[in-house]
C-alpha positions, -999 to +999 in steps of 0.1 A: +000+000+000+029+023+008+044+019-027+010+027-043+009+059-024+044+068-035+033+062-072+003+085-068+024+113-055+048+114-085+042+143-108+063+129-137+061+161-158+071+184-130+100+162-120+114+162-156+107+200-159+130+205-129+157+187-148+150+202-183+180+226-184+203+196-178+185+176-204+189+203-231+226+208-221+234+172-225+214+169-257+233+199-271+266+181-264+253+149-280+239+166-311+272+185-316+288+152-326+285+145-364+275+109-361+269+101-398+280+068-413+316+071-425+331+038-434+363+055-446+371+062-409+360+028-397+384+009-373+383-015-345+358-002-319+344+022-345+328+000-372+308+028-387+333+056-384+347+078-357+318+102-355+293+075-346+318+059-322+322+093-304+284+096-300+282+061-284+311+068-261+295+101-250+262+084-241+278+055-222+301+079-204+271+099-193+254+068-180+285+058-161+288+092-145+252+088-133+260+055-116+245+031-141+260-001-154+272+004-190+287-018-217+301-010-251+297-039-275+327-034-298+314-001-310+284-016-327+260-007-299+260-002-262+237-002-232+230+015-199+214-007-173+195-002-140+175-024-117+175-060-105+157-092-116+156-119-142+133-101-166+146-074-189+128-044-203+145-028-233+144+008-246+161+010-280+173+043-295+199+051-322+228+076-322+236+076-359+219+103-381+213+108-418+235+133-437+225+169-429+220+181-465+220+217-476+204+250-468+200+248-430+192+281-412+218+273-386+246+247-387+231+212-383+258+201-358+258+234-338+225+230-319+204+260-312+172+267-293+150+292-312+114+300-304+111+271-280+125+246-306+157+226-304+173+226-339+200+201-349+204+170-370+192+142-347+170+164-326+140+143-334+156+113-351+168+099-327+192+116-303+165+138-287+142+109-278+172+088-268+183+115-244+147+119-231+146+082-223+179+084-205+165+112-183+134+091-177+155+063-163+177+088-144+146+102-127+135+067-116+170+062-101+170+096-083+136+090-069+146+056-056+116+038-071+117+000-066+120-022-097+116-059-100+131-061-135+162-048-151+159-019-175+184-016-204+187+015-226+202+001-258+219+026-281+224+015-317+247+030-344+235+018-378+197+023-378+198+047-407+217+022-429+218-016-426+211-024-389+244-043-387+245-029-351+214-048-339+225-080-357+259-079-339+245-068-306+218-094-302+242-122-312+261-114-280+236-099-256+202-110-241+170-102-259+147-081-237+114-097-227+096-067-241+104-031-249+099+000-270+117+024-292+112+062-290+116+066-328+081+072-343+049+086-329+027+086-299+005+070-287+017+034-296+027+019-329+021-019-328+027-028-365+052-018-391+053-025-429+077-049-445+105-031-463+126-041-493+154-020-510+163-027-546+193-014-565+184-010-602+214-010-624+214+000-660+237-010-689+267+012-694+266+026-729+285+054-745+266+078-767+272+078-804+285+110-819+253+116-839+232+110-808+209+139-798+214+176-795+225+172-758+245+145-741+235+137-705+270+135-690+260+131-654+229+129-632+229+127-594+204+129-567+199+116-532+221+102-505+201+074-488+174+051-501+151+060-472+152+098-479+134+117-505+162+135-525+162+172-517+185+182-545+193+169-580+219+178-606+223+171-643+254+179-664+248+185-701+271+190-731+262+194-767+260+214-799+228+232-790+223+268-780+232+270-743+216+304-739+184+291-753+185+260-730+191+282-699+161+303-708+140+272-714+151+259-680+144+291-662+109+292-677+103+257-665+114+265-630+092+296-628+061+281-644+062+251-620+073+271-589+105+250-585+137+263-569+168+257-589+194+273-612+217+267-641+255+270-641+278+271-671+315+260-668+340+242-690+316+237-720+291+220-697+258+233-684+248+221-649+212+221-640+202+220-603+168+215-588+160+219-551+132+197-537+120+190-502+136+160-484+114+138-463+114+104-447+112+076-473+082+060-455+061+090-467+075+098-501+044+117-511+050+142-483+083+154-498+092+169-532+116+145-550+141+168-567+151+141-592+115+138-605+113+175-611+146+175-630+137+145-651+104+162-661+125+190-677+151+167-692+125+146-710+117+177-731+152+178-746+167+160-775+191+138-755+216+111-765+201+076-766+216+063-733+207+094-715+172+094-730+167+058-719+177+066-683+154+096-682+125+076-698+128+048-673+124+073-644+096+092-661+076+061-672+081+040-640+087+063-611+079+100-614+052+110-590+041+074-584+045+069-547+023+038-544+036+015-571+010+017-598+036+023-626+057-006-614+026-029-611+030-035-574+003-014-559-014-031-529-030-022-495-047-035-464-069-021-437-043-021-410-011-009-426-025+010-456-009+013-490+024+001-503+048+030-509+078+035-532+106+060-525+133+066-552+161+077-529+193+076-549+200+083-586+235+080-602+243+083-639+277+088-656+277+086-694+293+055-707+302+042-672+270+032-653+236+041-640+218+032-608+185+039-590+179+028-554+143+021-545+129+018-509+096-001-510+074-006-479+045-031-481+015-040-459+008-072-439+003-097-467+028-084-492+051-109-510+085-095-516+094-121-542+063-111-562+073-074-558+108-081-570+096-100-600+072-073-611+097-045-606+123-064-626+097-069-654+088-032-653+123-019-659+138-046-681+129-029-714+150+001-703+181-021-698+178-021-660+179-051-637+179-056-599+215-062-587+211-059-550+183-065-525+179-058-487+149-068-468+132-064-434+101-084-425+070-067-413+065-065-375+034-070-355+025-071-317-010-080-306-029-048-296-041-066-265-005-075-253+004-061-219+032-040-235+007-022-256-020-018-229+005-004-204+020+022-227-015+032-239-026+037-202+005+058-194-001+080-224-038+085-215-030+093-179-004+119-187-021+136-217-058+131-209-063+121-246-074+088-261-045+065-268-053+055-304-032+026-316-013+032-348+006+014-376+035+028-396+054+025-429+086+033-409+112+007-399+120+012-363+141-007-338+108-022-325+113-049-351+147-057-337+129-069-305+109-102-303+082-081-285+086-045-292+066-014-302+073+023-310+063+048-284+068+085-295+084+109-297+060+127-322+027+138-307-005+139-327-007+170-348+030+178-343+054+183-372+076+155-382+110+170-393+131+138-394+155+137-423+147+173-433+167+205-433+162+224-401+152+193-382+139+202-347+119+191-317+101+215-294+116+217-259+082+213-245+076+180-263+111+168-253+100+173-217+066+157-222+083+128-239+108+123-211+080+123-185+061+097-205+092+075-209+099+078-171+065+065-162+064+039-190+097+024-179+086+023-143+052+007-151+069-020-172+097-027-147+081-022-113 
């Protein structure tokens, strides 16, 4: 009875509010580390580069200073642990971030608080929520709340790429009995789409001398399959009137309200389009810069290899976010429609061409059928699938204790109905045998992950940390 009274007296939000300056200070330090995948600096203890290793070391050092048990698993991942007992509750966050991209208002790795918002790459995805969960566990320890289970905050380092961190970590460490990841939306996400990445590779063919008025020398857009490309560039050379081409391009940009410019140097004309990057799980919410540039290039008299590359993109991909042009459209009532994100484009005349697709499919999707249809759709353009990566869909019964406890915590603290959700995103929830996503984005809040000027409001970081504190306690008490 005494413990119950202690529980009733805890004002989780107020307790976190009192620690908010410390939370923001520590998050500022963490987000100042450029923890982008860099295999060129990989070494023992830093398999994904020094920046990511530094972020992991920072987080584990912070845990050690607060009196937690910590472990670095060869630089692939690490954990911060508290509590006693046989059962294990896991909270999985990641410290790697996607490349910053261009045109930030302030430097992406020099965090700033402006108008109540914390701006930095990783503020929302996923350093901010990872730090909020840490402060939730820190609060439980400082209040001396009794736990009957161990709690393990697991910090990964390759979530934005191939999940090699989780594969390595869970071959060596215990699987939590249940857990959550703060890397999606509130209230609770209990199901995630299956995901398959394809690399489409085209035949390398040099243009003939008599080919077209313009030779497409190079085309490049995007940095990750799971990001909508925010910029695209094409390099042209030919016998046509460059001044006339620049005017035509300018008219195209103005009439379609597209940001971009043309730059002439060394007998080449470089065309640049600015789009709007967005998470690849919602490609229709961004503006794919490659699509906008292709729609201009298809108006030109291009060399045959360049024209074939442009035609494939135009005929099979442009503005088709749900797979109709590829013949793979499908949906179900729980997870919704299949989505297609074209995340990376590379073309060098006479040397090679690639397009990377990130496809997310609902409950009963068949990846082998999807692969077959995609390959058939691009074959006539000289493309084939040369590489595939896959993650199975993930599902936890909505009546499972994990889901009901998190739903209850959310409803108690917010006073709002805890509507259960599904997502096209791929979170660390699927790295757990029994795991869901829990925050950090509140209903009706902006999702700025993978975008320029990524931010999270300070108020929502505090609200999230309070929810994580109570959630961890309720699952582990």
